[in-house]
C-alpha positions in Angstrom: 72.6 -25.9 54.2 76.1 -26.8 55.4 77.6 -26.9 58.8 80.5 -24.6 59.4 83.1 -24.1 62.1 84.2 -20.9 63.9 86.8 -20.0 61.4 84.3 -20.3 58.5 81.8 -18.3 60.4 84.3 -15.5 61.2 85.5 -15.4 57.7 81.9 -15.1 56.4 81.2 -12.2 58.8 84.4 -10.4 57.9 83.8 -10.7 54.2 80.2 -9.6 54.3 78.3 -6.4 55.1 74.9 -4.7 55.7 73.8 -7.2 58.3 70.2 -7.8 59.4 70.5 -9.9 62.6 67.2 -11.6 63.6 66.3 -12.5 67.1 63.4 -14.9 67.8 59.9 -13.8 68.9 59.0 -13.7 72.6 62.6 -12.8 73.0 64.7 -14.0 75.9 68.1 -13.0 77.3 70.0 -15.4 75.1 68.7 -14.3 71.7 68.9 -10.6 72.7 72.3 -11.1 74.2 73.6 -12.8 71.0 71.9 -10.3 68.7 73.2 -7.2 70.5 76.7 -8.6 71.0 77.1 -9.5 67.3 75.6 -6.2 66.2 77.9 -4.1 68.4 80.9 -6.1 67.3 80.1 -5.7 63.6 79.5 -2.0 63.9 82.8 -1.7 65.9 84.8 -3.1 62.9 83.1 -0.7 60.4 80.2 -2.9 59.2 76.6 -1.9 58.8 74.4 -3.9 61.1 71.1 -3.8 63.0 69.5 -6.3 65.4 65.8 -6.8 64.9 63.1 -8.8 66.8 59.6 -9.4 65.6 58.2 -8.7 69.1 58.9 -5.7 71.4 62.0 -6.2 73.5 61.2 -6.0 77.2 62.5 -2.8 78.7 64.7 -4.7 81.3 66.9 -5.8 78.4 67.4 -2.2 77.2 71.0 -1.9 78.6 72.2 -4.3 76.0 71.5 -1.8 73.1 73.5 1.1 74.6 76.5 0.6 72.3 74.5 0.0 69.1 74.0 2.9 66.6 70.9 3.2 64.5 71.8 2.7 60.9 69.7 3.1 57.8 70.7 0.7 54.9 69.3 -2.0 52.7 70.2 -5.5 54.3 72.4 -7.7 52.2 73.3 -10.4 54.8 70.8 -12.1 57.0 72.0 -13.8 60.2 69.7 -15.5 62.8 70.8 -16.0 66.4 69.4 -18.5 68.8 66.6 -19.3 66.3 66.1 -23.0 65.8 63.3 -22.7 63.3 62.2 -19.7 61.2 58.7 -20.2 62.5 60.0 -18.7 65.8 60.4 -15.4 63.9 56.6 -15.1 63.6 55.9 -12.2 61.2 59.5 -12.2 59.9 59.5 -16.0 59.1 59.9 -15.4 55.4 62.9 -13.2 55.9 64.5 -15.7 58.3 64.0 -18.4 55.7 66.6 -16.6 53.5 69.2 -16.5 56.2 72.8 -17.0 55.0 74.0 -17.8 58.6 72.4 -19.3 61.7 74.2 -19.3 65.1 72.4 -21.6 67.4 72.6 -24.2 70.2 69.3 -26.0 69.8 69.5 -29.7 69.1 66.1 -29.2 67.3 67.5 -26.8 64.8 65.8 -27.3 61.4 68.9 -26.5 59.4 67.1 -23.8 57.4 70.0 -21.4 56.8 72.7 -21.6 54.1 75.3 -21.9 56.8 74.8 -23.3 60.3 77.2 -22.7 63.3 75.7 -25.1 65.9 76.8 -26.3 69.4 73.8 -28.2 70.9 75.9 -29.2 73.9 76.2 -25.6 75.0 73.9 -24.1 77.7 73.4 -20.9 75.7 73.9 -19.7 72.2 75.8 -16.8 73.9 78.6 -19.3 74.7 79.1 -20.0 71.0 78.8 -16.3 70.2 81.6 -15.5 72.7 83.8 -18.1 71.1 83.1 -16.6 67.6 83.8 -13.0 68.7 87.0 -14.1 70.5 88.1 -15.8 67.3 88.0 -12.5 65.4 91.1 -10.4 66.5 89.5 -7.3 64.9 86.8 -7.3 67.6 87.3 -6.0 71.1 85.0 -7.4 73.8 83.7 -4.1 75.3 81.8 -3.8 78.7 78.5 -3.6 76.7 79.3 -6.8 74.7 80.4 -8.6 77.8 77.1 -7.6 79.5 75.1 -9.0 76.5 77.0 -12.3 76.4 76.9 -12.8 80.2 73.1 -12.1 80.1 72.6 -14.8 77.5 74.6 -17.4 79.4 73.1 -16.6 82.8 69.5 -16.6 81.6 69.7 -19.7 79.5 71.4 -21.6 82.3 68.9 -20.4 84.9 71.5 -18.5 86.7 73.7 -21.6 86.5 71.1 -23.9 88.0 69.8 -25.8 85.0 71.2 -29.2 84.1 72.6 -27.8 80.8 75.2 -25.8 82.9 78.7 -27.1 82.3 82.2 -26.3 83.6 82.6 -24.3 80.4 79.5 -22.2 81.2 81.1 -21.1 84.5 84.5 -20.5 82.9 83.0 -18.3 80.1 80.9 -16.4 82.7 84.1 -15.7 84.7 85.9 -14.5 81.6 83.1 -12.1 80.8 83.2 -10.8 84.4 86.9 -10.1 83.8 86.1 -8.3 80.6 83.8 -6.0 82.4 80.3 -7.6 82.7 78.4 -5.8 85.4 76.8 -8.9 87.0 75.2 -7.4 90.1 72.6 -5.3 88.4 72.2 -7.8 85.6 71.5 -10.7 88.0 69.0 -8.5 90.0 67.2 -7.5 86.8 67.1 -11.0 85.4 66.4 -13.1 88.4 65.1 -11.1 91.4 63.3 -8.0 90.3 59.5 -8.3 89.7 57.0 -5.6 88.7 53.7 -5.3 90.6 52.0 -6.4 87.4 54.2 -9.6 87.3 53.1 -10.4 90.9 49.5 -9.9 90.0 49.9 -12.2 87.0 51.6 -14.9 89.1 48.9 -14.7 91.7 46.2 -15.2 89.1 47.7 -18.1 87.3 48.7 -19.9 90.5 45.1 -19.8 91.8 44.1 -21.9 88.7 46.9 -24.5 88.6 45.9 -28.1 87.6 47.6 -31.3 88.4 47.7 -34.6 86.4 49.4 -38.0 86.5 49.4 -38.2 90.3 50.9 -34.8 90.7 53.8 -35.4 88.2 52.3 -32.9 85.7 51.3 -29.3 86.6 49.5 -26.9 84.2 49.0 -23.1 84.3 47.4 -21.0 81.6 47.6 -17.4 80.6 44.7 -15.9 78.7 44.8 -12.8 76.6 41.9 -11.4 78.7 44.1 -11.8 81.8 47.0 -10.0 80.2 44.7 -7.2 79.1 43.5 -6.7 82.6 47.0 -6.1 84.1 48.8 -2.9 83.0 52.5 -2.8 82.2 53.0 -6.5 81.5 55.7 -7.4 78.9 56.6 -10.6 77.2 59.4 -11.3 79.6 56.9 -11.2 82.5 54.8 -13.8 80.7 57.8 -15.9 79.6 59.0 -16.1 83.2 55.8 -18.0 84.2 57.0 -21.1 82.3 59.4 -22.1 85.1 56.8 -21.9 87.9 54.9 -25.3 87.5 58.2 -27.3 87.4 59.3 -25.6 90.7 56.6 -27.5 92.6 57.7 -30.5 94.6 57.0 -33.8 92.9 56.3 -32.3 89.4 58.3 -33.8 86.6 56.8 -31.7 83.8 55.5 -28.2 84.1 53.3 -26.8 81.3 52.4 -23.2 80.6 49.7 -22.5 78.0 49.7 -19.0 76.7 47.0 -17.6 74.4 48.7 -15.7 71.6 45.3 -14.9 70.0 41.9 -16.7 69.9 42.5 -20.2 68.6 46.3 -20.0 68.8 48.1 -21.3 71.9 51.8 -21.4 72.7 52.9 -24.1 75.0 56.1 -24.0 77.1 57.4 -27.2 78.7 59.9 -27.6 81.5 61.0 -31.0 82.9 63.1 -33.0 85.3 65.5 -35.6 84.1 62.6 -38.0 84.0 61.3 -36.6 80.7 62.7 -35.2 77.4 60.3 -32.3 76.6 62.0 -31.6 73.3 60.8 -35.0 72.0 57.3 -34.2 73.3 57.3 -30.8 71.6 58.5 -32.2 68.4 55.4 -34.3 68.2 53.5 -31.1 67.7 55.9 -29.3 65.4 57.9 -27.6 68.1 61.3 -28.3 69.7 63.9 -27.0 72.1 66.0 -28.6 74.7 65.5 -31.8 76.7 64.6 -29.8 79.8 63.0 -26.8 78.2 61.0 -26.8 75.0 57.9 -25.4 73.3 55.3 -25.8 70.6 52.2 -24.2 69.3 48.5 -25.4 68.8 45.8 -24.0 66.6 43.1 -25.0 69.0 41.2 -23.9 72.0 42.9 -23.7 75.4 40.9 -26.7 76.5 41.9 -28.9 73.5 45.5 -27.8 73.8 45.6 -28.8 77.4 44.1 -32.2 76.7 46.6 -33.0 73.9 49.8 -31.8 75.6 48.9 -33.4 79.0 48.2 -36.7 77.3 51.5 -36.6 75.5 53.4 -35.7 78.7 51.6 -38.4 80.7 52.5 -41.0 78.0 56.2 -39.9 78.2 56.1 -40.4 81.9 54.5 -43.7 81.7 51.2 -42.5 83.3 48.1 -43.4 81.4 45.3 -40.9 81.9 
């Protein structure tokens, strides 16, 4: 692995072809925004490219694929976007481990790719992707590409509310609006719109919320049985639950435990400035950002909750 700059990344893309662009599992707006923007840009300049995710892409992100043509080819160049660790590619992990280029913003990046374009100080990988595409004069930032990049920036900054939001984040969002990003429907779809299934899901998990460490830790859980009981739930509906416990007054660390399958739990962590949840997640083989991170446990939901709550309480200085 070697770290590269924007020029080296641009030269690599311009001198390569037949791209397989990998987006992480349980996809969010940033990985999809980066993947679709890069794919559209490469196809625009005559390259073969396809953007692939190991999980189904929630339908609300469908607008970001409108400029991408389906192409049939044998991939020669593997690029990962917003993927800190190939384990986040789930069933495509072995493919991701062969990546020639990774474009990312996670401080916890495991440096698995041959080349790494990394900006851990950026709120979203889409900020870095915007810089990269702007550095390539052959590429025109179309309305569709602007929509994708704006979505990545807006979602990973929590609609510009998270502590990772910088002046640059706002400047890049403004530039993308000038380039044609249609922000009104995007912001509604990303931050305001909820399906009936999503509301039922929230109602159920909130009825079972648990508090620890004198109310500084809040835990919700999502079982597979619950998901199976509610029709028309997608991964984005489930992913959005991660923010809920941290929204409660007095809570420093919010924990969401999701059952991927029996004996495998995914934990999402959100925190105030009083805790670095990336450091907590790394104790269990995960990672992420200081205020938003995740990890996985091969354990029951009960054992998972005990382990992660204990680690969070220790980080807050509250012995349980």
